[in-house]
C-alpha positions in Angstrom: 16.0 -4.9 -36.2 12.7 -3.0 -36.1 11.2 -2.4 -32.7 8.6 -0.1 -31.1 7.9 1.1 -27.6 5.7 -1.2 -25.5 2.3 0.5 -26.1 0.8 -0.3 -22.6 3.8 1.5 -20.9 4.0 4.5 -23.2 2.8 7.9 -21.9 -0.4 9.3 -23.2 -2.7 12.2 -22.5 -2.5 13.8 -19.0 1.1 12.4 -18.5 -0.2 9.0 -17.7 0.9 5.6 -18.8 -1.5 4.1 -21.4 -2.8 1.5 -18.9 -3.7 4.3 -16.5 -5.7 6.5 -18.9 -9.2 6.9 -17.6 -10.8 4.9 -20.4 -8.2 2.1 -20.0 -7.8 2.1 -16.2 -10.3 -0.6 -15.3 -8.6 -3.1 -17.6 -5.2 -1.7 -16.4 -6.0 -2.2 -12.7 -7.3 -5.7 -13.3 -4.2 -6.7 -15.4 -1.3 -4.5 -14.2 0.5 -7.6 -12.9 0.7 -8.6 -16.6 1.9 -5.2 -17.8 4.7 -4.2 -15.3 8.2 -4.8 -16.6 9.5 -6.8 -13.6 7.9 -8.6 -10.7 8.1 -11.6 -8.3 5.6 -13.8 -6.6 5.4 -16.0 -3.5 3.1 -18.9 -2.4 2.5 -19.8 1.2 3.0 -23.5 2.1 0.0 -23.4 4.5 -3.2 -21.6 3.7 -5.4 -20.0 6.3 -8.8 -21.7 5.9 -11.8 -19.4 5.6 -15.1 -21.0 6.4 -18.0 -19.3 4.6 -20.5 -18.0 7.1 -22.5 -15.3 5.4 -23.9 -12.6 7.6 -26.9 -11.1 5.8 -26.7 -7.9 7.9 -23.6 -6.8 6.0 -25.2 -7.0 2.6 -28.3 -5.3 3.9 -26.4 -2.2 4.9 -27.2 0.8 2.6 -23.6 1.8 2.3 -22.6 -1.7 1.2 -25.4 -1.8 -1.4 -24.4 1.6 -2.7 -20.7 1.0 -3.0 -20.9 -2.5 -4.5 -23.5 -1.3 -7.0 -21.4 1.4 -8.7 -19.6 1.1 -12.0 -16.3 1.5 -10.2 -16.7 -1.6 -8.0 -14.5 -4.6 -8.5 -14.6 -6.8 -5.3 -15.3 -6.8 -1.6 -14.8 -9.4 1.1 -15.3 -9.3 4.9 -13.8 -11.8 7.3 -13.8 -12.2 11.1 -11.1 -14.4 12.4 -11.5 -17.4 10.1 -15.0 -16.9 8.9 -15.9 -15.4 5.5 -18.9 -13.2 6.3 -19.5 -11.5 3.0 -18.1 -11.3 -0.6 -19.2 -9.7 -3.8 -17.7 -9.3 -7.2 -18.3 -7.2 -10.3 -19.3 -9.1 -13.5 -15.8 -8.5 -15.0 -13.9 -9.7 -11.9 -13.8 -12.8 -9.7 -12.6 -14.4 -6.5 -9.5 -15.9 -8.2 -8.4 -12.7 -9.8 -5.7 -10.6 -8.3 -6.1 -6.8 -8.1 -3.6 -4.0 -7.6 -3.5 -2.9 -4.0 -1.7 0.3 -4.8 -0.8 2.0 -1.5 -2.3 -0.6 0.7 1.0 -2.3 0.0 2.6 0.3 2.3 1.3 -1.5 5.4 3.8 -4.3 5.0 6.3 -1.9 6.6 4.3 -1.7 9.8 4.8 -5.4 10.2 8.5 -5.4 9.2 9.4 -2.5 11.4 7.4 -3.9 14.3 9.6 -6.9 14.3 12.8 -4.9 13.8 11.9 -2.7 16.8 11.0 -5.6 19.0 14.2 -7.4 18.1 16.3 -4.3 18.8 17.6 -4.2 15.2 16.5 -0.6 14.4 16.3 2.6 16.3 13.4 4.8 15.0 15.1 7.9 16.4 18.2 7.4 14.3 18.6 9.5 11.2 18.2 7.8 7.8 21.9 8.5 6.9 22.9 6.2 9.8 21.5 3.2 7.9 22.0 4.5 4.3 25.0 6.8 4.3 24.7 7.3 0.5 21.2 8.8 0.7 20.8 12.3 -0.6 19.7 15.4 1.3 16.0 14.6 0.7 16.2 12.1 3.6 19.6 12.2 5.2 18.6 14.3 8.2 15.1 12.8 8.7 14.6 10.1 11.4 13.3 6.7 10.6 10.2 7.6 12.6 9.5 10.6 10.5 9.7 8.5 7.4 7.3 5.9 8.9 4.7 8.7 9.7 4.9 10.5 6.4 6.4 13.4 8.2 9.2 14.5 5.9 9.6 17.5 3.5 11.6 17.1 0.3 11.2 17.8 -3.4 9.1 14.7 -4.2 5.6 15.7 -5.1 2.8 13.1 -5.0 1.2 14.5 -8.1 -0.2 11.8 -10.4 -0.3 14.1 -13.4 3.2 15.5 -13.0 5.2 16.5 -16.2 6.9 13.6 -17.9 10.3 15.1 -18.2 13.8 14.9 -16.8 14.1 16.7 -13.4 15.5 20.2 -13.3 17.7 21.7 -10.5 15.5 23.0 -7.7 12.2 21.6 -9.2 9.9 19.2 -7.6 10.0 15.6 -8.8 6.6 13.9 -9.3 5.2 10.5 -9.2 5.6 9.9 -12.9 9.4 9.7 -12.3 8.9 7.1 -9.7 6.9 5.0 -12.1 9.9 4.8 -14.4 11.9 3.0 -11.7 8.9 0.8 -10.9 8.6 -0.4 -14.5 5.1 1.0 -14.8 6.0 3.4 -17.6 8.8 3.9 -20.0 11.4 6.7 -19.6 11.4 9.6 -22.0 13.3 9.1 -25.3 17.0 9.2 -24.8 16.9 8.5 -21.0 17.9 5.2 -19.4 15.8 3.5 -16.9 17.0 4.0 -13.3 16.5 2.0 -10.1 14.5 2.6 -7.0 17.6 3.3 -5.0 18.9 5.7 -7.6 15.7 7.6 -7.5 15.6 7.8 -3.7 19.2 9.1 -3.6 18.3 11.8 -6.2 15.8 13.5 -3.9 16.8 16.7 -2.1 15.7 19.0 0.7 16.9 22.2 2.4 15.0 21.2 5.5 13.3 17.9 6.0 11.2 19.2 9.0 7.5 19.1 8.5 6.0 22.3 10.0 2.5 22.0 8.5 0.9 19.9 11.3 -0.5 17.5 8.7 0.6 14.2 7.0 3.0 14.9 4.1 2.2 11.9 2.0 5.1 10.6 -0.2 4.9 7.1 -1.6 8.7 7.0 -2.0 9.0 7.1 1.8 7.9 3.4 1.9 10.5 2.3 -0.6 13.1 4.0 1.5 11.8 2.1 4.5 12.3 -1.2 2.6 15.9 -0.2 2.0 16.5 0.7 5.7 14.9 -2.7 6.7 17.3 -4.6 4.5 20.3 -2.7 6.0 19.0 -3.1 9.6 18.0 -6.7 9.4 20.8 -8.0 7.1 18.0 -9.8 5.1 16.6 -9.0 1.6 13.3 -7.3 1.3 12.2 -10.3 -0.8 12.8 -12.6 2.2 10.9 -10.2 4.6 7.9 -10.2 2.2 8.0 -14.0 2.0 7.8 -14.1 5.8 4.6 -11.9 5.6 3.0 -14.0 2.8 3.6 -17.2 4.7 2.5 -15.7 8.1 -0.8 -14.6 6.4 -1.5 -18.0 4.9 -2.0 -16.6 1.4 -3.9 -19.0 -0.8 -3.0 -17.5 -4.2 0.1 -15.6 -5.2 1.5 -12.7 -3.2 2.7 -10.8 -6.3 4.8 -7.6 -6.2 6.3 -5.3 -8.9 10.1 -4.7 -8.8 12.6 -2.4 -10.3 15.1 -3.7 -12.9 17.4 -4.9 -10.1 14.7 -6.9 -8.4 13.9 -4.5 -5.5 10.3 -5.0 -4.6 8.1 -1.9 -5.0 6.4 -1.9 -1.7 4.9 1.6 -1.8 2.3 0.3 -4.2 3.3 -2.8 -6.1 1.5 -5.7 -4.3 -1.3 -7.7 -6.0 -3.7 -10.0 -4.1 -7.2 -11.5 -4.4 -9.9 -10.0 -2.2 -9.9 -13.1 0.1 -6.1 -13.0 0.3 -6.2 -9.3 1.2 -8.4 -10.3 4.1 -6.0 -13.0 5.1 -3.2 -10.4 5.0 -5.4 -7.9 7.0 -5.9 -10.6 9.7 -2.2 -10.2 10.6 -3.2 -6.7 11.9 -6.4 -8.0 13.5 -4.2 -10.6 15.3 -1.6 -7.9 16.1 1.1 -9.5 14.0 0.6 -13.2 14.9 1.1 -15.5 11.9 -0.8 -18.6 11.1 2.2 -20.7 12.1 1.9 -19.3 15.7 5.0 -17.0 15.4 4.8 -13.2 15.2 5.6 -11.5 11.9 4.7 -8.1 13.2 4.6 -6.8 16.8 1.6 -6.5 19.1 3.3 -3.7 21.1 4.2 -1.8 17.9 0.6 -2.1 16.6 -0.8 -0.8 19.9 1.7 2.1 19.7 0.7 2.7 16.1 -2.9 3.2 17.2 -2.0 5.8 19.8 0.0 8.2 17.7 0.7 9.6 14.3 0.4 12.8 12.1 -3.0 14.3 11.4 -4.4 13.4 8.0 -5.8 16.2 5.8 -9.5 16.8 5.2 -11.9 15.1 4.7 -10.1 12.5 6.9 -8.8 14.8 9.6 -10.2 12.6 12.3 -7.6 10.0 11.3 -3.9 9.8 11.8 -1.1 8.5 9.7 1.1 6.3 11.9 3.8 3.8 11.1 2.6 3.3 7.5 -1.1 2.9 8.3 -4.2 5.0 8.8 -5.8 4.7 12.3 -8.6 6.3 14.3 -7.1 4.9 17.5 -9.0 1.6 17.2 -8.6 0.1 13.7 -5.7 0.1 11.3 -6.0 0.5 7.5 -4.8 2.1 4.3 -6.2 3.3 1.0 -4.9 2.8 -2.5 -4.8 5.0 -5.5 -7.8 4.5 -7.7 -10.3 3.3 -5.1 -8.9 0.5 -2.8 -9.2 0.2 1.0 -8.4 -2.3 3.7 -9.5 -1.9 7.3 -8.5 -4.3 10.1 -9.9 -4.1 13.6 -8.0 -5.9 16.4 -10.9 -5.4 18.8 -13.6 -7.3 16.8 -11.3 -9.3 14.6 -13.0 -7.9 11.5 -11.2 -7.2 8.2 -12.8 -5.5 5.2 -11.2 -5.5 1.8 -12.5 -3.3 -1.0 -11.3 -3.1 -4.6 -12.6 -0.6 -7.2 -11.4 1.5 -10.1 -12.2 5.2 -10.3 -12.3 6.3 -13.9 -12.1 10.1 -13.4 -9.1 11.8 -14.9 -6.8 11.6 -11.9 -8.3 8.5 -10.2 -8.3 10.4 -6.9 -11.4 11.1 -4.8 -10.8 11.6 -1.0 -14.6 11.8 -0.3 -15.1 8.4 -2.0 -12.3 6.9 0.3 -14.1 8.4 3.3 -17.3 6.6 2.2 -15.5 3.3 2.0 -14.0 3.9 5.5 -17.4 4.8 6.9 -19.0 1.6 5.4 -16.1 -0.5 6.8 -16.7 1.0 10.2 -20.4 0.2 10.1 -19.5 -3.4 9.4 -17.0 -3.4 12.2 -19.5 -2.1 14.7 -22.0 -4.9 13.9 -19.7 -7.1 16.0 -19.1 -4.7 18.9 -19.5 -6.8 22.1 -20.1 -10.0 20.2 -18.0 -12.9 21.5 -15.4 -14.4 19.2 
């Protein structure tokens, strides 16, 4: 029978999948959940009610007007406890649409490992090989804490324009290879698709120690943490994510990409609406407490997260990367490839969710992320000292 390669997953110019080319990226980010090869979704039985209580001070901020007024903007929402204080949407996006979170997805592992530590099911000082004996040299000698803090050196290279070719001995392996396991692009002609766990085991290192003094960002670290969590807890990663979706009181669908074996891609594969990202962020503002009154994360672990971590590179050197989150010592948050950010502040109870799509060649702009962080902090500080 005559077939042809799925056009949205084939690789085009700049070694990017078709949906991620600059001129297709906005459509791609708004519809990636329809393009990925495999996924799963969860609905919460009880939804956290958000009462609309618009605070005009937020919309009057110059930074808010500027960032919501660009061609990149998709959506923004702000909540404090259970009050929806602000929301805005681009003309081609809406409150019921889900958006790719990209690396904001990584923060799920802060909640999961907070519970595992509190329940004495994992030792962060143990080496990865203790939990996954079959892992390759890229991680075997690293501790779980190193993986949590993006503090590991191996041959994975977070390069979004890396060559689309089979790996060579001694060469670095780029993000494009990971996308094959994720089902976000097709493998080269003649190569079979491989799994997330296959890819993790293929990574190598002569010395996993990070001597740079800075965060060594590797998305694959988060997928490894998911595997460790399954081994340590005796539960599937799917079940752990269901716990999170239900504890957040998600209204829509908590959707996540998977590999061909059904392993959730938690380093970047989650999709949510802007309001549901706020509901999810409130788990951090409440220090892990779920809507059902039971903890899904750990207050002690979140407090420890805010006290430590590796130093992030410029222009965000004032922040640290700690336990799969960014932190300045007060708030917790994370950015996402292409222009996403979530900030959650346990002190004020404020959560800011921001979606956008950068349409430059590599979809990366550290200065732009810093602007979103600065805007979110301005919003947070509006409620300093204000009773909840």
